[in-house]
C-alpha positions as CSV (number, residue, x, y, z in Angstrom):
1,M,137.8,79.8,97.9
2,K,138.9,82.3,100.6
3,R,139.7,85.9,99.9
4,Q,140.7,89.1,101.7
5,T,137.5,91.1,102.5
6,G,138.5,94.8,102.8
7,S,136.0,97.1,104.4
8,S,133.2,94.5,104.1
9,M,134.7,93.2,107.3
10,K,133.8,96.3,109.4
11,P,130.2,95.5,110.3
12,I,130.9,92.0,111.6
13,A,134.4,92.4,113.0
14,V,133.9,95.9,114.6
15,L,130.4,97.2,114.6
16,A,128.4,94.2,115.8
17,P,130.7,93.4,118.9
18,A,131.4,97.0,119.8
19,I,127.8,98.1,119.7
20,E,126.8,95.0,121.6
21,K,129.4,95.7,124.3
22,K,128.2,99.4,124.4
23,L,131.7,100.7,123.6
24,I,130.2,103.0,120.8
25,T,127.0,104.4,119.7
26,N,126.0,105.8,116.2
27,V,126.9,109.3,117.4
28,T,130.3,108.5,118.9
29,V,132.7,111.1,117.5
30,F,136.1,110.1,116.0
31,A,139.0,112.2,114.7
32,D,139.4,110.9,111.2
33,E,143.0,112.0,110.5
34,P,146.4,110.4,109.8
35,T,147.1,108.2,112.7
36,T,150.0,105.7,113.6
37,F,149.0,102.9,115.9
38,T,151.1,100.4,117.8
39,D,150.1,97.0,116.6
40,Y,150.1,93.7,118.6
41,N,153.6,92.8,117.2
42,G,154.9,96.1,118.6
43,K,155.4,97.6,115.2
44,P,153.8,100.8,113.9
45,Y,150.7,100.6,111.9
46,S,149.6,103.5,109.7
47,P,146.5,102.7,107.8
48,T,145.1,105.3,105.3
49,D,141.5,106.2,104.2
50,Y,140.5,105.3,100.7
51,D,139.6,108.9,100.0
52,D,140.0,112.1,101.9
53,Y,140.2,112.3,105.7
54,K,137.0,113.8,107.1
55,G,138.2,115.3,110.4
56,S,135.8,115.0,113.3
57,I,133.0,112.7,112.3
58,T,130.4,110.5,114.0
59,L,130.2,106.7,113.6
60,R,127.3,107.0,111.2
61,Q,129.3,109.3,108.9
62,A,132.2,106.9,109.0
63,V,130.0,104.1,107.9
64,E,128.4,106.1,105.2
65,S,131.7,106.9,103.4
66,S,133.7,103.9,104.7
67,Q,136.4,105.9,106.5
68,N,139.2,103.5,107.9
69,I,140.7,105.3,110.9
70,P,137.7,105.3,113.2
71,F,137.3,101.5,112.7
72,V,140.9,100.9,113.7
73,K,140.4,103.1,116.7
74,I,137.4,101.0,117.8
75,M,139.3,97.7,117.2
76,E,142.0,99.1,119.4
77,Q,139.5,99.5,122.2
78,L,137.5,96.3,121.5
79,T,140.7,94.2,120.9
80,P,141.1,91.7,118.0
81,Q,140.8,88.8,120.5
82,V,137.2,89.8,121.4
83,S,136.4,90.4,117.7
84,I,137.5,87.0,116.7
85,K,135.3,85.4,119.4
86,Y,132.3,87.1,117.8
87,L,133.4,86.2,114.3
88,E,133.7,82.6,115.1
89,K,130.2,82.5,116.6
90,M,129.0,84.0,113.2
91,G,130.4,80.9,111.4
92,I,133.9,82.3,110.3
93,T,136.3,79.3,110.6
94,T,139.4,80.6,108.9
95,L,140.8,83.0,111.5
96,N,144.1,82.1,113.3
97,D,146.7,83.8,115.6
98,N,148.1,85.7,112.7
99,D,144.8,87.7,112.6
100,V,145.3,89.1,116.1
101,N,146.1,92.5,114.8
102,L,144.5,95.9,114.2
103,A,144.2,95.2,110.4
104,L,141.5,92.7,111.3
105,S,139.2,95.8,111.5
106,L,139.8,96.5,107.8
107,G,139.7,93.0,106.5
108,G,143.5,92.4,106.4
109,L,143.3,88.6,107.0
110,D,145.9,85.8,107.0
111,Q,143.7,83.4,105.0
112,G,140.6,85.4,104.1
113,I,137.0,84.3,104.2
114,S,134.7,82.3,101.8
115,P,131.8,84.0,100.3
116,L,129.5,81.4,101.9
117,E,130.8,81.9,105.4
118,F,130.7,85.7,104.8
119,A,127.1,85.4,103.8
120,G,126.3,83.4,106.9
121,S,127.9,86.1,109.1
122,Y,125.9,88.9,107.5
123,A,122.7,86.9,107.8
124,T,123.4,86.8,111.5
125,I,122.6,90.6,111.5
126,A,119.6,90.2,109.2
127,N,118.2,87.4,111.4
128,D,118.1,89.7,114.5
129,G,121.4,88.5,115.9
130,V,121.1,84.8,115.4
131,Y,123.6,82.9,113.4
132,I,122.0,80.1,111.3
133,E,124.4,77.7,109.8
134,P,124.0,77.8,105.9
135,T,122.7,74.7,104.2
136,F,122.0,73.8,100.6
137,Y,118.9,71.7,101.2
138,T,115.9,71.6,103.6
139,K,115.0,67.9,103.3
140,I,115.2,64.9,101.1
141,D,112.1,62.7,100.6
142,S,111.8,59.3,98.9
143,I,109.6,58.6,95.9
144,S,106.8,57.5,98.4
145,G,107.0,60.7,100.3
146,S,108.8,59.4,103.4
147,N,111.6,61.6,104.8
148,I,115.1,60.4,104.2
149,L,117.1,63.3,105.4
150,K,116.2,66.7,107.0
151,S,118.6,69.6,107.5
152,R,119.4,70.5,111.1
153,Q,120.9,73.9,111.0
154,K,123.0,75.1,114.0
155,K,121.5,78.3,115.5
156,T,123.5,80.5,117.9
157,R,122.6,83.8,119.5
158,V,125.5,86.1,118.8
159,I,124.3,89.6,119.5
160,S,120.9,90.9,120.9
161,K,118.0,91.7,118.7
162,D,118.3,95.4,119.7
163,T,121.9,95.5,118.6
164,A,121.1,93.8,115.3
165,C,118.3,96.2,114.6
166,I,120.4,99.3,115.3
167,L,123.1,97.8,113.0
168,K,120.6,97.1,110.3
169,Q,119.5,100.7,110.2
170,L,123.1,102.0,110.4
171,L,124.0,99.8,107.3
172,T,121.4,101.6,105.2
173,E,123.7,104.6,105.3
174,P,126.0,103.4,102.5
175,V,122.9,103.0,100.4
176,T,120.9,106.1,101.2
177,G,123.6,108.6,102.5
178,T,124.7,111.5,100.3
179,Y,128.3,110.1,100.3
180,G,127.3,106.5,100.4
181,T,129.5,103.9,98.7
182,A,126.7,101.6,97.7
183,T,123.9,104.0,96.5
184,Y,123.4,101.9,93.4
185,C,122.1,99.1,95.5
186,N,118.9,101.0,96.4
187,I,115.7,99.0,95.9
188,S,112.5,101.1,95.7
189,G,110.2,100.6,98.7
190,I,112.5,98.0,100.3
191,D,115.2,98.7,102.9
192,V,118.7,97.6,101.9
193,A,121.7,97.3,104.2
194,A,125.0,97.0,102.3
195,K,128.7,97.4,102.6
196,T,131.4,97.6,100.0
197,G,134.8,96.0,100.2
198,T,138.1,96.7,98.4
199,T,141.5,95.2,99.1
200,N,145.0,96.6,98.3
201,E,145.8,97.1,94.7
202,N,142.1,96.5,93.8
203,Y,142.6,92.8,93.8
204,D,139.3,92.0,95.4
205,R,135.9,93.8,95.2
206,W,133.0,92.8,97.4
207,L,129.4,93.8,98.1
208,T,127.9,92.3,101.2
209,G,124.3,93.1,102.2
210,F,120.8,92.2,102.9
211,T,117.1,93.3,102.8
212,P,114.2,92.1,105.1
213,Y,113.9,89.2,102.5
214,Y,117.3,88.0,101.5
215,T,121.0,88.1,102.3
216,A,123.5,88.1,99.5
217,V,127.4,88.3,99.1
218,C,129.2,89.0,95.9
219,W,132.9,88.8,95.3
220,Y,134.7,89.8,92.0
221,G,138.3,89.1,91.3
222,F,140.8,86.7,89.8
223,D,142.2,83.4,91.1
224,M,145.7,84.8,90.6
225,N,145.7,88.4,91.9
226,E,145.2,91.1,89.3
227,T,144.3,94.7,89.7
228,I,140.6,95.2,88.8
229,N,139.8,98.2,86.6
230,F,136.1,98.7,85.9
231,N,135.6,102.3,84.9
232,G,135.8,103.3,88.5
233,K,132.9,101.2,89.5
234,N,132.6,98.2,91.8
235,P,131.7,95.2,89.6
236,A,130.7,93.0,92.6
237,G,128.3,95.7,93.6
238,L,126.8,96.1,90.2
239,M,126.2,92.3,90.1
240,W,124.7,92.3,93.5
241,S,122.4,95.1,92.7
242,S,121.2,93.5,89.4
243,V,120.5,90.1,91.0
244,M,118.8,91.5,94.2
245,K,116.7,94.0,92.2
246,N,115.5,91.1,90.1
247,I,114.6,88.7,92.9
248,H,112.8,91.5,94.8
249,S,110.8,92.5,91.8
250,G,107.1,92.1,92.7
251,L,107.7,91.6,96.4
252,P,105.7,93.8,98.8
253,N,107.4,97.0,100.1
254,K,109.1,96.2,103.4
255,K,111.3,98.0,106.0
256,F,113.5,96.9,108.8
257,E,111.6,96.8,112.0
258,M,112.8,98.6,115.1
259,P,111.7,97.1,118.5
260,S,110.2,99.4,121.1
261,S,113.0,98.4,123.5
262,V,115.4,100.5,121.3
263,L,115.5,104.1,122.5
264,T,115.2,107.0,120.0
265,R,116.5,110.5,120.8
266,T,116.8,113.8,118.9
267,I,120.5,114.7,118.5
268,C,122.3,118.0,117.8
269,K,124.3,117.5,114.6
270,D,127.0,120.0,115.8
271,S,127.7,118.4,119.2
272,G,126.5,114.8,118.8
273,K,124.7,115.3,122.1
274,L,121.0,115.4,123.1
275,A,119.4,118.3,121.2
276,N,117.4,121.2,122.7
277,S,115.0,123.7,121.2
278,N,117.8,126.0,120.0
279,C,119.9,123.4,118.2
280,P,119.8,124.5,114.5
281,N,120.5,121.0,112.9
282,T,119.0,117.9,114.4
283,F,118.3,114.3,113.6
284,T,116.8,111.2,115.3
285,E,119.1,108.4,116.3
286,Y,118.8,104.9,117.9
287,F,120.3,103.8,121.1
288,L,120.6,100.8,123.4
289,K,119.6,101.2,127.0
290,D,122.3,103.0,129.1
291,T,124.0,104.5,126.0
292,I,122.2,107.8,125.7
293,P,124.6,110.8,125.3
294,G,124.6,113.9,127.5
295,N,122.9,117.2,126.8
296,C,124.2,119.6,124.1
297,T,126.2,122.4,125.7
298,Q,126.8,124.3,122.4
299,H,123.3,125.7,122.4
300,S,120.9,126.8,125.2
301,G,117.3,125.7,125.0
302,S,114.5,123.5,126.4
303,N,114.8,119.8,126.3
304,L,113.4,118.0,123.1
305,N,113.8,114.5,124.3
306,K,110.6,113.5,126.2
307,N,109.5,110.4,124.3
308,N,110.8,107.2,122.7
309,S,108.9,107.1,119.3
310,N,110.6,105.0,116.6
311,K,111.1,107.6,113.9
312,S,113.6,107.2,111.1
313,P,116.9,109.1,111.5
314,N,117.3,112.3,109.6
315,K,113.6,112.9,109.0
316,N,113.1,115.9,111.3
317,S,111.8,119.0,109.6
318,N,114.9,120.9,110.6
319,S,117.4,118.0,110.0
320,R,120.1,117.7,107.5
321,K,121.8,114.6,106.2
322,L,124.8,113.5,108.1
């Protein structure tokens, strides 16, 4: 079974390669407004947001509420050709020349993706950037205990560990953010990274995500396309949440680890730049080396960024949720 993926495509088709190639950071600012692009066939492409346009927003905000325009803008800079190379390294086998277009960023695919391959691609992020080929067995032994067959899973480094860890933390925003699209997937004491997906006419509903323990992908729809009406809720997400909460029951609390090689800086919410002592609203953000933004020019004050402690974003005493 292969289906269109909707916005669930954004983390693997856009975020993973664009962060890895240092084209964007979590504080990159986009104009989320009606935009007409020129697609690869030369025709105009005018995607819309699922809800209201947000105006000037950071990448973190765009991920939280799943705005569409910023991701198409990133794909325009990244190019679909580069995106497809990364997707193929993550085990996606159903892409072709018809997918070389900007709609790839929003999951508008020629053939779609199977839930199994989708799970393998998301597990690449969960596995610190290493794709591990999915398998349904580990080994087969005879009645005497001798090994008959052992699984030999293909492993491929797709993105760096630092990129994967930044992306893990960023993908907690749909679960923990005020305007998050997957807040119902929260598991007490355990970090959850998740992304919703909805296709045109509500034909397909997805919830793709992972914890420090497990990766799971859930699709809900009909073999023959029918519009899904579920009291305004995402049935795939509700199933994902129910199953994952059950299998995590009794497991020790666990958070996503952040390596010391990832840089943290205090950011001014108003400017998206390095905060100073007079910036009224600040938060802590994660960065790859050589991607630190410049100093805030909207406020005058002394520098706050003198260390690299791995604090969680938005936990500063004077901070406010993005």
